[in-house]
SELUMVEX-5489 format. One record per residue (C-alpha): residue in one letter; residue number from 1; z, x, y. Coordinates in nm, 4 decimals, padded with zeros to 6 digits. Example, Ala and Ser with C-alpha at 12.3 -4.5 7.8 and 13.67 -1.06 7.14 Angstrom:
REM residues 2
<r residu="a" num="1" Z="00.7800" X="01.2300" Y="-00.4500"/>
<r residu="s" num="2" Z="00.7140" X="01.3670" Y="-00.1060"/>
***
This chain:
REM residues 281
<r residu="m" num="1" Z="02.6797" X="-00.6695" Y="-01.4495"/>
<r residu="k" num="2" Z="02.9083" X="-00.8942" Y="-01.2467"/>
<r residu="r" num="3" Z="02.9521" X="-01.2497" Y="-01.3729"/>
<r residu="w" num="4" Z="03.0045" X="-01.5019" Y="-01.0960"/>
<r residu="d" num="5" Z="03.2439" X="-01.7885" Y="-01.1518"/>
<r residu="r" num="6" Z="03.0825" X="-02.0492" Y="-00.9260"/>
<r residu="v" num="7" Z="02.7548" X="-01.9988" Y="-00.7369"/>
<r residu="a" num="8" Z="02.6440" X="-02.2505" Y="-00.4746"/>
<r residu="i" num="9" Z="02.2703" X="-02.2626" Y="-00.3944"/>
<r residu="v" num="10" Z="02.1601" X="-02.4480" Y="-00.0824"/>
<r residu="g" num="11" Z="01.8044" X="-02.5606" Y="-00.1540"/>
<r residu="v" num="12" Z="01.6951" X="-02.5715" Y="-00.5193"/>
<r residu="g" num="13" Z="01.3205" X="-02.5255" Y="-00.4814"/>
<r residu="l" num="14" Z="01.1091" X="-02.2444" Y="-00.6223"/>
<r residu="i" num="15" Z="01.3442" X="-01.9624" Y="-00.5197"/>
<r residu="g" num="16" Z="01.6786" X="-02.1411" Y="-00.5405"/>
<r residu="g" num="17" Z="01.5900" X="-02.3225" Y="-00.8605"/>
<r residu="s" num="18" Z="01.4599" X="-02.0089" Y="-01.0308"/>
<r residu="l" num="19" Z="01.7730" X="-01.8219" Y="-00.9222"/>
<r residu="g" num="20" Z="02.0031" X="-02.0862" Y="-01.0676"/>
<r residu="l" num="21" Z="01.8007" X="-02.1016" Y="-01.3878"/>
<r residu="d" num="22" Z="01.8220" X="-01.7275" Y="-01.4476"/>
<r residu="l" num="23" Z="02.1886" X="-01.6970" Y="-01.3544"/>
<r residu="l" num="24" Z="02.2667" X="-01.9570" Y="-01.6203"/>
<r residu="r" num="25" Z="02.0185" X="-01.8275" Y="-01.8814"/>
<r residu="r" num="26" Z="02.1504" X="-01.4736" Y="-01.8495"/>
<r residu="n" num="27" Z="02.5146" X="-01.5872" Y="-01.8497"/>
<r residu="l" num="28" Z="02.5648" X="-01.4359" Y="-01.5028"/>
<r residu="a" num="29" Z="02.7310" X="-01.7485" Y="-01.3628"/>
<r residu="r" num="30" Z="02.9707" X="-01.9966" Y="-01.5202"/>
<r residu="e" num="31" Z="02.8644" X="-02.2782" Y="-01.2881"/>
<r residu="v" num="32" Z="02.5789" X="-02.3250" Y="-01.0426"/>
<r residu="i" num="33" Z="02.6124" X="-02.5978" Y="-00.7803"/>
<r residu="g" num="34" Z="02.2873" X="-02.7148" Y="-00.6251"/>
<r residu="i" num="35" Z="02.3131" X="-02.8461" Y="-00.2701"/>
<r residu="g" num="36" Z="02.0461" X="-03.0615" Y="-00.1091"/>
<r residu="r" num="37" Z="01.9881" X="-03.3513" Y="00.1255"/>
<r residu="r" num="38" Z="01.7690" X="-03.5569" Y="-00.1095"/>
<r residu="p" num="39" Z="01.8856" X="-03.6927" Y="-00.4478"/>
<r residu="e" num="40" Z="01.5534" X="-03.6658" Y="-00.6332"/>
<r residu="p" num="41" Z="01.5177" X="-03.2838" Y="-00.6214"/>
<r residu="l" num="42" Z="01.8815" X="-03.2492" Y="-00.7269"/>
<r residu="r" num="43" Z="01.8263" X="-03.4919" Y="-01.0149"/>
<r residu="l" num="44" Z="01.5257" X="-03.2910" Y="-01.1305"/>
<r residu="a" num="45" Z="01.7178" X="-02.9642" Y="-01.0960"/>
<r residu="l" num="46" Z="01.9948" X="-03.1025" Y="-01.3161"/>
<r residu="e" num="47" Z="01.7431" X="-03.2362" Y="-01.5662"/>
<r residu="r" num="48" Z="01.5725" X="-02.8961" Y="-01.5893"/>
<r residu="r" num="49" Z="01.9103" X="-02.7178" Y="-01.6132"/>
<r residu="l" num="50" Z="01.8503" X="-02.5141" Y="-01.3010"/>
<r residu="i" num="51" Z="02.2031" X="-02.6099" Y="-01.1926"/>
<r residu="t" num="52" Z="02.5155" X="-02.7425" Y="-01.3610"/>
<r residu="h" num="53" Z="02.6370" X="-02.9658" Y="-01.0773"/>
<r residu="a" num="54" Z="02.4901" X="-03.1229" Y="-00.7636"/>
<r residu="a" num="55" Z="02.6327" X="-03.1815" Y="-00.4168"/>
<r residu="d" num="56" Z="02.4771" X="-03.3567" Y="-00.1202"/>
<r residu="t" num="57" Z="02.6835" X="-03.1749" Y="00.1429"/>
<r residu="i" num="58" Z="02.7384" X="-02.8052" Y="00.1999"/>
<r residu="a" num="59" Z="03.1119" X="-02.8492" Y="00.2499"/>
<r residu="e" num="60" Z="03.1475" X="-03.0139" Y="-00.0918"/>
<r residu="g" num="61" Z="02.9212" X="-02.7682" Y="-00.2712"/>
<r residu="v" num="62" Z="03.0761" X="-02.4442" Y="-00.1444"/>
<r residu="a" num="63" Z="03.4422" X="-02.5514" Y="-00.1543"/>
<r residu="e" num="64" Z="03.5238" X="-02.3334" Y="-00.4565"/>
<r residu="a" num="65" Z="03.2280" X="-02.0956" Y="-00.4614"/>
<r residu="d" num="66" Z="03.2531" X="-01.7209" Y="-00.4892"/>
<r residu="l" num="67" Z="02.8846" X="-01.6795" Y="-00.3957"/>
<r residu="v" num="68" Z="02.6631" X="-01.8904" Y="-00.1686"/>
<r residu="v" num="69" Z="02.2856" X="-01.8374" Y="-00.1530"/>
<r residu="v" num="70" Z="02.0944" X="-02.0262" Y="00.1172"/>
<r residu="c" num="71" Z="01.7334" X="-02.0887" Y="00.0087"/>
<r residu="t" num="72" Z="01.6213" X="-02.3344" Y="00.2762"/>
<r residu="p" num="73" Z="01.3272" X="-02.2994" Y="00.5177"/>
<r residu="v" num="74" Z="01.3904" X="-02.0243" Y="00.7731"/>
<r residu="d" num="75" Z="01.4576" X="-02.2605" Y="01.0645"/>
<r residu="r" num="76" Z="01.7593" X="-02.4057" Y="00.8795"/>
<r residu="i" num="77" Z="01.9160" X="-02.0926" Y="00.7307"/>
<r residu="a" num="78" Z="02.1466" X="-01.9930" Y="01.0171"/>
<r residu="a" num="79" Z="02.2963" X="-02.3414" Y="01.0512"/>
<r residu="c" num="80" Z="02.3479" X="-02.3638" Y="00.6730"/>
<r residu="v" num="81" Z="02.5161" X="-02.0220" Y="00.6555"/>
<r residu="l" num="82" Z="02.7477" X="-02.1090" Y="00.9450"/>
<r residu="e" num="83" Z="02.8371" X="-02.4429" Y="00.7834"/>
<r residu="a" num="84" Z="02.8987" X="-02.2763" Y="00.4472"/>
<r residu="a" num="85" Z="03.1110" X="-02.0013" Y="00.6023"/>
<r residu="a" num="86" Z="03.3350" X="-02.2645" Y="00.7606"/>
<r residu="a" num="87" Z="03.3955" X="-02.4427" Y="00.4287"/>
<r residu="c" num="88" Z="03.3931" X="-02.1766" Y="00.1549"/>
<r residu="p" num="89" Z="03.6939" X="-01.9749" Y="00.0296"/>
<r residu="a" num="90" Z="03.7872" X="-01.6608" Y="00.2232"/>
<r residu="q" num="91" Z="03.6686" X="-01.4275" Y="-00.0517"/>
<r residu="c" num="92" Z="03.3276" X="-01.5959" Y="-00.0866"/>
<r residu="l" num="93" Z="03.0155" X="-01.3842" Y="-00.0338"/>
<r residu="l" num="94" Z="02.7119" X="-01.5355" Y="00.1420"/>
<r residu="t" num="95" Z="02.3465" X="-01.4391" Y="00.1367"/>
<r residu="d" num="96" Z="02.0088" X="-01.6010" Y="00.1926"/>
<r residu="a" num="97" Z="01.6482" X="-01.5825" Y="00.0742"/>
<r residu="g" num="98" Z="01.4699" X="-01.6108" Y="00.4072"/>
<r residu="s" num="99" Z="01.1426" X="-01.4311" Y="00.4755"/>
<r residu="t" num="100" Z="01.2373" X="-01.3355" Y="00.8325"/>
<r residu="k" num="101" Z="01.5531" X="-01.1501" Y="00.9235"/>
<r residu="g" num="102" Z="01.5760" X="-01.0136" Y="01.2797"/>
<r residu="a" num="103" Z="01.6624" X="-01.3258" Y="01.4776"/>
<r residu="l" num="104" Z="01.8545" X="-01.4799" Y="01.1864"/>
<r residu="v" num="105" Z="02.0816" X="-01.1827" Y="01.1209"/>
<r residu="g" num="106" Z="02.1333" X="-01.1265" Y="01.4927"/>
<r residu="q" num="107" Z="02.2448" X="-01.4859" Y="01.5401"/>
<r residu="l" num="108" Z="02.4787" X="-01.4728" Y="01.2433"/>
<r residu="d" num="109" Z="02.6292" X="-01.1405" Y="01.3528"/>
<r residu="e" num="110" Z="02.7182" X="-01.3072" Y="01.6832"/>
<r residu="q" num="111" Z="02.8382" X="-01.6448" Y="01.5539"/>
<r residu="l" num="112" Z="03.0005" X="-01.5853" Y="01.2164"/>
<r residu="p" num="113" Z="03.3797" X="-01.5381" Y="01.2134"/>
<r residu="p" num="114" Z="03.4798" X="-01.1723" Y="01.1758"/>
<r residu="a" num="115" Z="03.6110" X="-01.2319" Y="00.8231"/>
<r residu="a" num="116" Z="03.2902" X="-01.3984" Y="00.6987"/>
<r residu="r" num="117" Z="03.1011" X="-01.1922" Y="00.4414"/>
<r residu="f" num="118" Z="02.7256" X="-01.2310" Y="00.4871"/>
<r residu="v" num="119" Z="02.4484" X="-00.9959" Y="00.3701"/>
<r residu="g" num="120" Z="02.0860" X="-01.0904" Y="00.4316"/>
<r residu="s" num="121" Z="01.8318" X="-01.0691" Y="00.1516"/>
<r residu="h" num="122" Z="01.4687" X="-01.1639" Y="00.0916"/>
<r residu="p" num="123" Z="01.3185" X="-01.1906" Y="-00.2582"/>
<r residu="l" num="124" Z="00.9437" X="-01.1285" Y="-00.2332"/>
<r residu="a" num="125" Z="00.8678" X="-01.3799" Y="-00.5053"/>
<r residu="g" num="126" Z="00.7196" X="-01.6746" Y="-00.3214"/>
<r residu="s" num="127" Z="00.4309" X="-01.8925" Y="-00.4298"/>
<r residu="h" num="128" Z="00.2101" X="-02.1703" Y="-00.2966"/>
<r residu="r" num="129" Z="00.4134" X="-02.4045" Y="-00.5190"/>
<r residu="s" num="130" Z="00.7414" X="-02.5579" Y="-00.4078"/>
<r residu="g" num="131" Z="01.0275" X="-02.7783" Y="-00.5237"/>
<r residu="p" num="132" Z="01.2473" X="-02.7622" Y="-00.8353"/>
<r residu="q" num="133" Z="00.9437" X="-02.8416" Y="-01.0499"/>
<r residu="a" num="134" Z="00.8031" X="-02.4994" Y="-00.9516"/>
<r residu="a" num="135" Z="01.1103" X="-02.3050" Y="-01.0684"/>
<r residu="v" num="136" Z="01.0412" X="-02.0659" Y="-01.3566"/>
<r residu="p" num="137" Z="01.2457" X="-01.8226" Y="-01.5644"/>
<r residu="d" num="138" Z="01.2250" X="-01.4508" Y="-01.4843"/>
<r residu="l" num="139" Z="01.0677" X="-01.5122" Y="-01.1437"/>
<r residu="f" num="140" Z="01.2368" X="-01.2032" Y="-01.0011"/>
<r residu="v" num="141" Z="01.1596" X="-00.9606" Y="-01.2833"/>
<r residu="g" num="142" Z="00.9812" X="-00.6594" Y="-01.1348"/>
<r residu="r" num="143" Z="00.9731" X="-00.8190" Y="-00.7888"/>
<r residu="t" num="144" Z="01.1002" X="-00.6524" Y="-00.4738"/>
<r residu="v" num="145" Z="01.4061" X="-00.7921" Y="-00.2979"/>
<r residu="v" num="146" Z="01.4839" X="-00.6597" Y="00.0492"/>
<r residu="v" num="147" Z="01.8526" X="-00.6430" Y="00.1439"/>
<r residu="t" num="148" Z="01.9219" X="-00.6163" Y="00.5168"/>
<r residu="p" num="149" Z="02.2750" X="-00.4914" Y="00.5932"/>
<r residu="t" num="150" Z="02.3954" X="-00.4451" Y="00.9501"/>
<r residu="a" num="151" Z="02.6758" X="-00.2501" Y="01.1165"/>
<r residu="r" num="152" Z="02.9249" X="-00.5243" Y="01.0268"/>
<r residu="t" num="153" Z="02.8320" X="-00.5272" Y="00.6556"/>
<r residu="l" num="154" Z="03.0990" X="-00.3972" Y="00.4208"/>
<r residu="p" num="155" Z="02.9621" X="-00.1453" Y="00.1669"/>
<r residu="a" num="156" Z="03.1195" X="-00.3396" Y="-00.1205"/>
<r residu="d" num="157" Z="02.9467" X="-00.6605" Y="-00.0077"/>
<r residu="e" num="158" Z="02.6101" X="-00.4867" Y="00.0229"/>
<r residu="a" num="159" Z="02.6562" X="-00.3418" Y="-00.3259"/>
<r residu="a" num="160" Z="02.7449" X="-00.6844" Y="-00.4687"/>
<r residu="i" num="161" Z="02.4304" X="-00.8478" Y="-00.3266"/>
<r residu="c" num="162" Z="02.2155" X="-00.5596" Y="-00.4497"/>
<r residu="q" num="163" Z="02.3710" X="-00.5993" Y="-00.7933"/>
<r residu="l" num="164" Z="02.3021" X="-00.9743" Y="-00.7878"/>
<r residu="w" num="165" Z="01.9275" X="-00.9158" Y="-00.7607"/>
<r residu="q" num="166" Z="01.9276" X="-00.6124" Y="-00.9896"/>
<r residu="s" num="167" Z="02.0962" X="-00.8227" Y="-01.2582"/>
<r residu="l" num="168" Z="01.7789" X="-01.0352" Y="-01.2527"/>
<r residu="d" num="169" Z="01.5670" X="-00.7182" Y="-01.3005"/>
<r residu="a" num="170" Z="01.4426" X="-00.7137" Y="-00.9417"/>
<r residu="r" num="171" Z="01.3795" X="-00.3933" Y="-00.7474"/>
<r residu="v" num="172" Z="01.6062" X="-00.3730" Y="-00.4417"/>
<r residu="v" num="173" Z="01.4968" X="-00.2105" Y="-00.1153"/>
<r residu="r" num="174" Z="01.7368" X="-00.1703" Y="00.1782"/>
<r residu="l" num="175" Z="01.5912" X="-00.2130" Y="00.5292"/>
<r residu="s" num="176" Z="01.7220" X="-00.2955" Y="00.8736"/>
<r residu="p" num="177" Z="01.6428" X="-00.6557" Y="00.9758"/>
<r residu="d" num="178" Z="01.3839" X="-00.5412" Y="01.2324"/>
<r residu="d" num="179" Z="01.2123" X="-00.2990" Y="00.9936"/>
<r residu="h" num="180" Z="01.1961" X="-00.5799" Y="00.7386"/>
<r residu="d" num="181" Z="01.0265" X="-00.8146" Y="00.9850"/>
<r residu="r" num="182" Z="00.7832" X="-00.5477" Y="01.1058"/>
<r residu="l" num="183" Z="00.6680" X="-00.4581" Y="00.7558"/>
<r residu="v" num="184" Z="00.6478" X="-00.8075" Y="00.6040"/>
<r residu="a" num="185" Z="00.4295" X="-00.9074" Y="00.8987"/>
<r residu="y" num="186" Z="00.1615" X="-00.6914" Y="00.7315"/>
<r residu="s" num="187" Z="00.2478" X="-00.7422" Y="00.3657"/>
<r residu="s" num="188" Z="00.3176" X="-01.1166" Y="00.3707"/>
<r residu="h" num="189" Z="00.2588" X="-01.2982" Y="00.6979"/>
<r residu="l" num="190" Z="-00.0808" X="-01.1527" Y="00.7931"/>
<r residu="p" num="191" Z="-00.2252" X="-01.2223" Y="00.4434"/>
<r residu="h" num="192" Z="-00.1216" X="-01.5856" Y="00.4799"/>
<r residu="l" num="193" Z="-00.2836" X="-01.6111" Y="00.8223"/>
<r residu="a" num="194" Z="-00.6032" X="-01.4539" Y="00.6876"/>
<r residu="a" num="195" Z="-00.6117" X="-01.6759" Y="00.3778"/>
<r residu="s" num="196" Z="-00.5539" X="-01.9872" Y="00.5859"/>
<r residu="a" num="197" Z="-00.8259" X="-01.8918" Y="00.8340"/>
<r residu="l" num="198" Z="-01.0746" X="-01.8294" Y="00.5541"/>
<r residu="a" num="199" Z="-00.9968" X="-02.1615" Y="00.3869"/>
<r residu="a" num="200" Z="-01.0141" X="-02.3495" Y="00.7169"/>
<r residu="v" num="201" Z="-01.3500" X="-02.1994" Y="00.8226"/>
<r residu="t" num="202" Z="-01.5251" X="-02.2690" Y="00.4907"/>
<r residu="p" num="203" Z="-01.7719" X="-02.5583" Y="00.5410"/>
<r residu="k" num="204" Z="-01.7601" X="-02.8581" Y="00.3101"/>
<r residu="e" num="205" Z="-02.1087" X="-02.7904" Y="00.1720"/>
<r residu="a" num="206" Z="-01.9961" X="-02.4456" Y="00.0530"/>
<r residu="r" num="207" Z="-01.7077" X="-02.5767" Y="-00.1583"/>
<r residu="p" num="208" Z="-01.9157" X="-02.6341" Y="-00.4755"/>
<r residu="l" num="209" Z="-02.0106" X="-02.2643" Y="-00.4628"/>
<r residu="v" num="210" Z="-01.6630" X="-02.1108" Y="-00.4398"/>
<r residu="a" num="211" Z="-01.5725" X="-01.8725" Y="-00.7208"/>
<r residu="g" num="212" Z="-01.3072" X="-01.6148" Y="-00.8051"/>
<r residu="g" num="213" Z="-01.3206" X="-01.4224" Y="-00.4784"/>
<r residu="w" num="214" Z="-01.2656" X="-01.7264" Y="-00.2582"/>
<r residu="l" num="215" Z="-01.0056" X="-01.8763" Y="-00.4914"/>
<r residu="d" num="216" Z="-00.8072" X="-01.5512" Y="-00.5211"/>
<r residu="t" num="217" Z="-00.8159" X="-01.4864" Y="-00.1474"/>
<r residu="t" num="218" Z="-00.7172" X="-01.8384" Y="-00.0401"/>
<r residu="r" num="219" Z="-00.4556" X="-01.9214" Y="-00.3067"/>
<r residu="i" num="220" Z="-00.1619" X="-01.8872" Y="-00.0676"/>
<r residu="a" num="221" Z="-00.3302" X="-02.1137" Y="00.1867"/>
<r residu="a" num="222" Z="-00.2200" X="-02.4022" Y="-00.0389"/>
<r residu="a" num="223" Z="00.1445" X="-02.3399" Y="00.0532"/>
<r residu="d" num="224" Z="00.3568" X="-02.5764" Y="00.2616"/>
<r residu="a" num="225" Z="00.2166" X="-02.5797" Y="00.6176"/>
<r residu="e" num="226" Z="00.5433" X="-02.6770" Y="00.7883"/>
<r residu="l" num="227" Z="00.7350" X="-02.4022" Y="00.6092"/>
<r residu="w" num="228" Z="00.4841" X="-02.1343" Y="00.7061"/>
<r residu="t" num="229" Z="00.4618" X="-02.2528" Y="01.0652"/>
<r residu="q" num="230" Z="00.8348" X="-02.1831" Y="01.0955"/>
<r residu="i" num="231" Z="00.7934" X="-01.8401" Y="00.9347"/>
<r residu="f" num="232" Z="00.5147" X="-01.7394" Y="01.1739"/>
<r residu="l" num="233" Z="00.7120" X="-01.8551" Y="01.4770"/>
<r residu="a" num="234" Z="01.0296" X="-01.6819" Y="01.3591"/>
<r residu="n" num="235" Z="00.8428" X="-01.3503" Y="01.3299"/>
<r residu="r" num="236" Z="00.5959" X="-01.4130" Y="01.6112"/>
<r residu="g" num="237" Z="00.6140" X="-01.0711" Y="01.7794"/>
<r residu="h" num="238" Z="00.5524" X="-00.8656" Y="01.4666"/>
<r residu="a" num="239" Z="00.2963" X="-01.1160" Y="01.3358"/>
<r residu="l" num="240" Z="00.0985" X="-01.0876" Y="01.6589"/>
<r residu="t" num="241" Z="00.0980" X="-00.7075" Y="01.6341"/>
<r residu="a" num="242" Z="-00.0289" X="-00.7215" Y="01.2769"/>
<r residu="l" num="243" Z="-00.2877" X="-00.9829" Y="01.3711"/>
<r residu="a" num="244" Z="-00.4117" X="-00.7675" Y="01.6604"/>
<r residu="g" num="245" Z="-00.4751" X="-00.4767" Y="01.4235"/>
<r residu="y" num="246" Z="-00.6587" X="-00.7053" Y="01.1835"/>
<r residu="e" num="247" Z="-00.8730" X="-00.8483" Y="01.4622"/>
<r residu="k" num="248" Z="-00.9590" X="-00.4961" Y="01.5812"/>
<r residu="l" num="249" Z="-01.0816" X="-00.4001" Y="01.2348"/>
<r residu="l" num="250" Z="-01.2794" X="-00.7238" Y="01.2021"/>
<r residu="r" num="251" Z="-01.4499" X="-00.6471" Y="01.5341"/>
<r residu="s" num="252" Z="-01.5378" X="-00.3013" Y="01.4072"/>
<r residu="l" num="253" Z="-01.6813" X="-00.4503" Y="01.0904"/>
<r residu="r" num="254" Z="-01.8751" X="-00.7081" Y="01.2918"/>
<r residu="r" num="255" Z="-02.0295" X="-00.4388" Y="01.5143"/>
<r residu="a" num="256" Z="-02.1298" X="-00.2394" Y="01.2067"/>
<r residu="l" num="257" Z="-02.2992" X="-00.5465" Y="01.0588"/>
<r residu="e" num="258" Z="-02.4787" X="-00.6217" Y="01.3860"/>
<r residu="r" num="259" Z="-02.6123" X="-00.2642" Y="01.4013"/>
<r residu="g" num="260" Z="-02.6920" X="-00.2490" Y="01.0308"/>
<r residu="d" num="261" Z="-02.4587" X="00.0537" Y="01.0090"/>
<r residu="a" num="262" Z="-02.4268" X="00.0958" Y="00.6335"/>
<r residu="a" num="263" Z="-02.2183" X="00.4132" Y="00.6652"/>
<r residu="k" num="264" Z="-01.9524" X="00.2405" Y="00.8790"/>
<r residu="i" num="265" Z="-01.9396" X="-00.0627" Y="00.6515"/>
<r residu="e" num="266" Z="-01.8958" X="00.1583" Y="00.3471"/>
<r residu="q" num="267" Z="-01.6272" X="00.3617" Y="00.5262"/>
<r residu="i" num="268" Z="-01.4223" X="00.0474" Y="00.5952"/>
<r residu="l" num="269" Z="-01.4695" X="-00.0872" Y="00.2425"/>
<r residu="t" num="270" Z="-01.3770" X="00.2494" Y="00.0884"/>
<r residu="k" num="271" Z="-01.0567" X="00.2708" Y="00.2922"/>
<r residu="a" num="272" Z="-00.9716" X="-00.0848" Y="00.1857"/>
<r residu="r" num="273" Z="-01.0360" X="-00.0059" Y="-00.1808"/>
<r residu="r" num="274" Z="-00.8172" X="00.3059" Y="-00.1680"/>
<r residu="t" num="275" Z="-00.5307" X="00.1127" Y="-00.0119"/>
<r residu="r" num="276" Z="-00.5621" X="-00.1631" Y="-00.2709"/>
<r residu="d" num="277" Z="-00.5812" X="00.0870" Y="-00.5576"/>
<r residu="a" num="278" Z="-00.2702" X="00.2666" Y="-00.4279"/>
<r residu="v" num="279" Z="-00.0697" X="-00.0566" Y="-00.4484"/>
<r residu="g" num="280" Z="-00.1849" X="-00.1349" Y="-00.8044"/>
<r residu="s" num="281" Z="-00.2119" X="-00.4670" Y="-00.9831"/>
***
């Protein structure tokens, strides 16, 4: 596997911090520079050995990097990539960890200099926890990472980003940016909307009675609200399509309950069980 000389990570929270930790633990990077706007997260990242050095500006942090990974909230990724591309060495490779891709990759394809080497990626390894304190070893083991090349992507650059995630024992899937956004609307964004709605509608007097089902279903509703607002807005079109399908099925289930239609209820539950069983644990 390729060993990077100097990796710069913009945003050392759960994803960025876990990435830096594993690159260092597995001897896949000689140095990892953490870049952030606030000193306390960087101090904690250094203390936990998620990074080897800290920088409070992108220009300083990427000056000698051969790989830059932007792990900020989605509304900041494009600006960070453009800033990094303007300051990093010519041979440096850039990627990100954003959970939406269509608008982001389109913007970068238009605005990046022709020589800039960017390949989008999205590790499906999020959690309701955040910050460098949430970083853990082996976060990406067995997880799916979507890589989203475009017409301007060089095959060697795509292969290098795929190898980056495979070196952490992740499973890499290649998708176009739009296909990525369409599919994660169902697999990631709709579940968060549903979990948040369920948590929000639960009355206070029912809270002492919650058990495993409620806790399992609403776990992701504890995630950062500002972060997820930006994700939903960035993938609004596909999220609305997924939500419309969900609402249609809920209406069908409601009608079956109103009519006392046991056969229809069982049909819906059986289809749900089969889909869940097909995915596995």
